[in-house]
Phi, psi and omega in degrees: 000135178245129176239168180235137178231133176258123181246124182270079180156182181292140172255116183251121180260109180127133184243031176269196185298318181294312182296317181288326175297318178296318181298316181294319185280350179282351181305144007269009179301144177286128185239137171247119178256130179244123179235142181286349181209167177308141181307140183088346185266336189236004185261134178293338177306321183291343182269349184295134183255322191297296181145203183243121179278132178193153177282098187244341183265164182295335182268356183256168178203152178305325180296326178288321176297318177300316180299316179294321179298315181290323179295318180292328187284000171056043172092353184251009178284133174282115188300314183297313181298318180292326177293318176299316182298309184289328175295329181275000189304300183299316181299325180291315179297318179295323177296314178298319178296323180293336177275353177114006177295120189272067180300147175298140184235155172276173181299329181274004179095350179288165180288133174279128183236151178233166181259139175233173188304138175071002170274139181281349179202173178289122178207019182257114177282124185244170175228118176057033179084298184220026184244024188300310187303307183294320181294316180294313182296325178300320179296319179291321178300316179299319180293319180294319180294334180269353185276122183292337185272358185246130170248137182239128168259124183250028180214029186244135177242136178289126180239349179183164175250134178271131179232151175269187186294339180272352183097354178296140176282125184236015178156192183213153175266119185243132174264127179239152178055023179067003183222315188280136176254132180236122172275109180262109177273127186217161180296319176214158174243129177250117176271121178222053195263003180087186190266213185228021183298334180292349175289347183257143179292328175251107184215153174257002185259164175305136184296340181284350181277093188246015178069026185290323179291326175299316179298318179296316179297318178298314180296332179279349177113004179284151177282142176246136184249130170048055184293346183282350189264102171248135176267131179255121179283132186285344187233058166284142183281119189267083181232023174081017180261153177224113359292166181274134174298157184250138169257103189307148178298337179300335176299316178290329175297334179267003175112359176297148185235147176271124182228162173265186185295342178263005179084009180279135179297124184293322182254010179103166189277350182303145185302326183255014183301322184279000178256022173292166177306152188302324182295322179295314181293318180298319179293323179295317178295317179301314182294319179300320179289318180296329179277000179083008181276341184075169179215133183218145175258113184262106178246016187295325180267320184291323183245306176054233185293347180277358185307309184302326182275318187277327182222067187297325182292313178296317180302315181295319179297317180295312183296324179296333180265005178084019178245121177264102186291350177290333185231352184230132174300147184270125176292131185228161177206153175291147178210150177302129189230320183211131181269115182271341171281181178154192179286125181301126182211154176266177182300342177264009175086358183287131177262186178278358182251121180305137178086354182243127174245155176216141183207154182084207189290337178286345180262152172239100181268350182093359183284339182261341179058226183268357185197105184297134172287135185310136175066013171280345185287317177295323176298312181298316182302315182283313184294310180283335173298316178299314181296319180294319178300317179293319181292317181296325181292332182266356180288120180286137176293118184228015185271163176262197181292134177299134178237344181219153166246102189290140172113153179287160181245004181293147177242141179273145173288155178303324180293318180293320179296320178298318179296320178297315182298316179296323179294319179292318179297324182286316192248348177231037184264218186299319178235129186235162170205171185297322181299312181293318182293323176295320176298319179296318179295325176295320177298314180298318178299317179296317179294325175297320178296323184275323190252347189086179184275069179291152186302316178301328179289326177298312181292319179300320178295320178300316179298310186292317181293319179292322178294322179292326182281339181273101184270061177194173170247130182206122177057231183288351179258108181240120178255118180293336178270351173223069189286347183271158178259130179295151181296320181262126178276126182231137176281156166260127177236127185236134180211140177271118184278170180299333180278000179083019182257132177277127174259125181237105187218146173282145181290000000 
């Protein structure tokens, strides 16, 4: 049964840090937040361990944070967006703290900060060592539940975008209770649905994150930016779980080292060798495993007996798998961790499609470029979430009567989805080449014939085609058949034209 509801205000799809930040800042506009599961249960924000990167110490500055962000992004960082982000750093952390986020503090009351890979100094505000994501999101959930202007549906899945005759987005098709369809007509739609890490067989993100909102936005005519760029975290805990538990980068910031089965340093003996950018570390770990040497994160000396107190989440994950990290190196492997591509959006969440906003991991604002700087993602979710909420609240409803629900309605079988996930990890993973990507596209084509044009297949095709077309190695995208980086950094921009033709062009 399909019913229609008219909502006078922003409709926000997603209950993670980006979506809830937008909801709070949209006040006094009436906001409807739609989440597929109870808040805190389905958002990758809650899984984040590292913290929030910001210039918080007396020796740091937003300009230095900006410099590190651009250096990590391998030429594809949008300077303006990254400048807005880093300038908003301290204010964002203070806002989160004002809502009750219990950041670790120094004796003088200042924020305690740690160093993570590719940062030139310590600037990551943490909570309880490795519990930042859940603690921060818990504070926002409490604030949202207390906010009179916010209504939350905790049983709704996005199934389509409603558009008027001009193509403007005027609402969304939401499935509730696994059966009922509701056409929610709204002044604007804000997508805050997370990334696409669940498309990979080896992932640290919730398995439900399949890039479906990106596929819907693309099918509706929105531009997609750099879909080939997935960041692989080098130290997912390799104990046979799906998703894979994460061993936070902060462990290496505290001196933990990556070694092979013989105790040899995987990235070399230099003290800061393991704090190279994530793409460099991920490839080194991948190669060590491919060569049969294995890969382990040794924190026995750097952390040792302090593990339960300093990194309780990692400690619990290890102990549950029968690994005591106080005395035994942790087996690790690279895994899909953060999607740097996404729906093209500016710092205020505006996409190329009227009436549609996007924020958080489903959006590509350009702040991460080809390789996200550690702990910039929680900062982006909160900082740009706040900006998006304010912008969406002031957007005047100018749409007409809904005439379409954009996007395919096919659903994949569990067996087909598993085959797709295994294919992406194998052929569009840490190291890629034309042979593997061509094989992956053939797999996607066969699954399309069998399953229909299901949303995960749309996003998977965007990733594979863009990866095949980028004849270079840059950041998180490494081609063994094109190992060099081109002198000029160019974006991939993909858009479905009115004629039904995909344009794939470098900027």
